[in-house]
N, C-alpha and C positions, 0 to 999 in steps of 0.2 A: 583341478584347478584349467580353465579354459582358457586355450592357446590360440593368438592369430596365428594366418598362413604364415608371415616368415618366422614364428619362433617356432614353428611346424616343421620348416625347412632347415632349420639350423638345428633341431630336437634329432631329424633322422641322419644330419652331417655328424652332430658328435655320437650318432648309435654306430656307426660305422667303425669308427677309430678304434686303430690298433696302434695303439703309442707302444714304442715310436716311432715306426715304419711308415717310411715316405709317401708307401705309393697309396695312402689313405685318400689322397687328393683325388683319386679316381671317384670317390664315391660322393666326394662334392662337385664335380665335375657334371655327373647325373642329374643332382638335385638341378644344378644349372640351365642345363640343356631340356626339362619338362616341358609340354605344351605350357605358350604362352599363359594359359588362364590361371595357372598356379600364381602368377604374377600380380593379379590382383589384389589390392588387399584395400582394407578397411583405414587403415590409418596411411596419413600422406608423409611417407617415408622414401627416400630416393632409391633406383635402384641400384645403386654404386653403392651408397651406403650398407644394403644387405648385403653382396657381391664382397665388401671387404671385411664383414662381419662374417661372413660365412669362411673363408680363407684365414683367418686368424682362429678358426676354431679347428680347422680341418688339417694343420699343422700336430694339432694333439694336446698342445700347451698353452696356458694363456699368451696375449701379447704384450705381457710384460717380462715374459721371459725371451720374447722374439722382438724388441724394439726400434733395432734398423729396418729388421724384415717389414715388419709392420709400415715405417717411413717409405719404405720402396714402394708399398701398391699404390701411393699414391703418382707414381711416376711411371711404370709399367703397366702395362692393359691387364685387366682381371684374368683374362685366357693365360698371358705370358706367367701371372703368380700364380694360378694354380700347379705349375709345372714347374716351377722354382722349389730347389731345395734349401731351406735355411742354412747358414753356414755362422757368422756372426763371429769370426774370429779377426782380431786385430792386433795390430803394433805401432807401435810411438818413436819417434825418433825424432831429433831437433824439433822438439813443439809441433812436429806433425802426427796426426792420426791415420793411420791405414787401417779399413776394414773390408775384411770380403764378408759381401752381405751374403749374397745367394749364390746358386749355381745352379744349374741342368746341362746333361749330356745325355746324348745317344752314341752311337758306335765309331762315329767318325768325328763328332765338332760335338764342344763344352762352350755354352755360354758361362758368364761369370761377371758378377756386379760387385765394385767395390766403389768404397768410398774414400777421399783424400777429405780430412778438417784441420782447418790451421787453429791449433789451442793459441797459442800464443801471440801470432802475427799478422798481416793482409798479404801474403803472398800468392794467394789462389784468387782466381776472376777468374772472368767466362771463357778468357782463351787459352787455360791451363792442358799441356799436350804431357802427356807420359814418351811419346817421339819413340824410340827404340830403346828406353833403359829400365824396361823392363821384363820379366820371364815368367814362365810355367814348366816345371819338369813334364815331361812327357809330352810336350808342345812340338807340332815340327812348324805349324802357322801359326802365329798371332796379328790381333791387330787392335787397337782400343778407338773406344769412339766416346767423347763425353755427352750426356744423355741429360745430365741436369747441373744446375749451381744455383746454389740458393748463397747470396749475397746474405744473408741476416747471419745465416747460421755459418758461415765462411766451408761451407762444404761443398765438396766436386763429385756428382754419382759419374762411373765411367763403365762403359758395357764391353768387356774383353771377350773377343771370339777368337778360340784356340783350336786348331785342325789336329789331329790326330787321338781319336776318341778313343781307340781301341786302347789306347796306351793309358789312359787314364779312370776308365771305368771302374768303380770299386778298387783304386789305390788310393794309397795318401799321395799327396799332391803336395808343392811348395810351389805359393806366389810370392815374385820380390817384386819392388822397385825399388831401385836403384836412385832416381832424381828425376826431375820434371820442369817442366819449361812452364812459365807463365807471363802477363802482361805482356803480351807482343804487340806489336806495332805491324800495321797494314797499310804498304802503300799503291794504290792501285792508278792505272792510268797513267804509268810517269814517261813523260814526251823526252824521247833523245833527242839533243840537238844535235841532229846532223841531217845531210842530205844524201840520198841514197844512190840520185842519178850520179853526184858529182862522184860518188864513191865506185861506183858504177864502172867509171872510166879508168882508174888503178887498176894495176895488179899488183897484189902482195905477196909479200915471200910467203914461202907455204913451205911444211914440213910433214913429216909422217909419224903418225901416234900408233905406236903397238898397242893392238886390243889389250895385251897383257897390263898395261899401266891406266884400262881405264875400268870405274869402280861400278859402271853401268849407263843408266841412259833411258828414252826412251822414244815416242813418236813414230811415226805413219812406216819411216824409213829406216829405223833403227836395223830389223834382220838385215837390210841388205847394204849397211852403211860400210863393213869391212870389207874387202878383199883381197884375199891370202894374210887376211890376219893383219892387214891395216888399212889406218885408213889418214886422207890427205886434213890438213886441218893449219889453221894462220899461226905464223910463227909469232910466238906471245910478248906481249908489251912491244909493240910497232907503232898502233894508232890507240893510245889511251881516251878515252871519254869520261867526263864525269859525272852524274847522274845529278839532279837536283835533289835537296835534303835527303840523300844517301847517301851514309859514310861506311856505310859495311858491305859495299859491292861498288867494282867499277870497269867499265869496257877496257878492255887489256889490249884489242885489235876488234877493226870490222874490217869488212872485204867479198868480195865475189871470188869463189874457187870452179872452174866448171859451171859457171851461168847458175851456182848457186849462193844465196845470200849466205856467211858466216859473222857471226857477232858474237865474240870471245867476252865470256867475264871473269874477273877474278872475287873472289869472295877472302875478304878480311877477317882476322882474327881467329880466336876459335871458335868456329864454326861449328855449333853444335846443331843449330835450325834453322838458321839464314836460308830460305829459298823465294822461291820466282821464278821467272820466265818471263822471255821477248817476246811480242808478236807483232804482227803488222796491222796496222787496220787503217781503212779508207772512210772517207766523208760520211758513209752511211750508217759506218760502225760495224760492216763485214771482216773476220780478223782470218787471216793466215797463219796458223799453227807450224810452231819446229818442231825438227828431231834433235835430239839436244843427248850430250855424252858427256862426260864428268872424267878429269883426270887429275893427277898431280906435278907438281912442279917442285924439284930443288932450289938449294940456297944460287946454286951457279945457274940454275936457268934449265938445266937437264929433264927432260920429261920423266914423272916415274907415279908409281901408283899413287893414286890418292882423289882426294873430291874438290878442292880449293879451286882447282877452274875447270870452266864450262864452256864447250862450247856448242852454241846453237844455228842451226841451220834450215834454211828457209828452201824450198824447190820453190822456184821463181818462175815456171813454166804457166803460161796464161797468166800471168798477173802484171799488170802493170806497174811499174815501179815507180812511175811520175804521179799517181795517185795513192801511194800507201804512205804512212807513218810509222815510225818503228817506236813501239811502246813498250810498257813492262807493268807487272804486278809481283810487287814484292812484301816480305815478312817478315819480318825481326827480331828475336827473342831480346827480352830485357832481364829476365830474372830467371837464374838457374837455379834452383836450391837441392843441393844432395843431402840423403841420407842411406838409412839403411831400414826399411822394411820389408816383413816377411811371413808368412804365415803357412802353418799345413793343415791338411784339412782332407776330405774323402768325397769323391762324388759318389753318388750312387744313380743309374743310370737308369735313363726312364723306359718302360717298358711298351710303352705306346708303338707297336712300329707293325708294318706287315711287308713281308716277303713275297715277291712270284717270279718268274720265271719273262723274259725280255730281249729279245733276242732281236739286233740291229745291225747294221750295218754300217759306219759312220766314214769308212772310207779307208782311215791310216788303223782304225779298232773297230771292233765290234764287242757291242755288251752282248752279256747272257743274264745279267740278272737287274732287279729294278727292288730298291727297298724306299718305302714312303715312312717317314718320323714326321714327330710335330716341327721340325728343322725345314724338312723340303723333302726332296727326290736324289738317290742315290744309284746311279748307275756304273756296274762294273760289268769289266770283260777282259778281253787280253786286247795286245798291240801296242800303239804309241800313239797319243793323242796331243800329242805338242806343237804339232805345227795345224792341226786340224780345226775347225771350226765349232763353238759348239750350240748344240743345236737347243732351240728355244723349246721350254715346258713350260704349260700352263696346268692348275689342279680346280677342276670342276667340283663342288661341294655341293653335298645332295639339296642346299637350298636352293641352287640355281645361279650361286655369286660362283665367280671364277679371279684363282690368284695367279696373276704372271709373277712367274720366277726368275728372278734377272740378276743374281749374284753367283757366283763360280765358284769353285776349288777344285782342282783337279792332282791327281799324284798319277804318274806314270814311273813304275820300274820292275826291270825283270820280265818285260813283257804283260804286263800286269796293269790296268787302268782302272782308277775310280775315281769319279764324277760325280761333286754334291751339287746340287743347286739348289738355292738358300731363301727361303721366303722368310719377308722383312717378319712377318710377326707368326707366332707358331699357331697350329692350329689343332682339331680334333682328326685323327687318322679315320677314326670309324666313320666322320660325316663326309669322307671321301669320296664321290660318285666314280671319277676316272682320271685319270692321268694324260693330257696329249704331250708329245714329245713329236717335235714339229707339226708334222699335217696327221700324225698317226695316234688317235684316238683308244686308250686301253682300259677297257673295265674294270675296276674293283671290287671284287667279292670277297 
């Protein structure tokens, strides 16, 4: 029987299959990376279609056995799909189906693709959010991102990033979702009806907030906010201001403390994920962003640990208050669906890694080694990186392309530091020419 070129490629990939081992994908990857002349074919077939056929063949079983994994190929990149391990373990509750479709992991990090499908209703939409109601055994840090929503199929696809890969490799792990939010409402550029110049003339009542009562915060000045474990805030409920069309939050006080504008907000009801922030904007649209702290308040007005109160603090140095308008962007959750979705599976680690020595002084810590994996670059060493700035990291490929790595995850404990710089898409480690850390270029051999 005569075979054309794409059939030969698939046949070669099939001949390398060792069912059911996952590492057989490397054979298909080699076929994909042959010189471009091998892709010139007589019949007009899209290259993407050929790649998808090969990916299905590479798992060693027909697509009928992995229907959800096959659907995932249309969402993720072909290079990502080559590295993913099909899982397809599902759980159903309250008319909702959760499925762990595929996963991949190296020594530090795991990526998991999970779907939610509404079998009985319309509780999902493009705003669906797992917020903080999901978990994975063995993971130290988790975050989720909605990567696709199919309105017709009522199905949402999430990418879960889990750090703590050394506790995930070749181990049975349990992924669980307890609830999710959907049908969120967004309120942008909400104008606050108040005159900042008049407010600046008044002296507000203030109290001290103990750092132990705060559930967190952020902003450029957050690290310097507390002095001796306390910081000065506005007395709650002294100057209340309502916002147009906002019924889930109101300003509980506003005033100046030590030449800084303080805006205090009270979030109403059961605040699962209502959120937002205030900002100052001039006529040109330039914004001044605040530092914020969250805390709680009891029924009798005493401060306590919590998050229903939030104070936004603006540094007014070099800011003309007469040209600023106080505004805000806010999001309110609408539907909160609770359930019990969980499944157990094993993730096999990717073997495509390169380890090498890399010694460099970063000020508060010194690196000793570098690991390059399809996820990115991991630097390990000794010291404490909690107060140090992260280096810039680039990867130069042999084809001349350059990848900017701009996402960081760091661990620092017992004088040991591990800094992982993550790529937005996985890459073939064998095609890496060099790694650039700040201005130092390290050849990869």
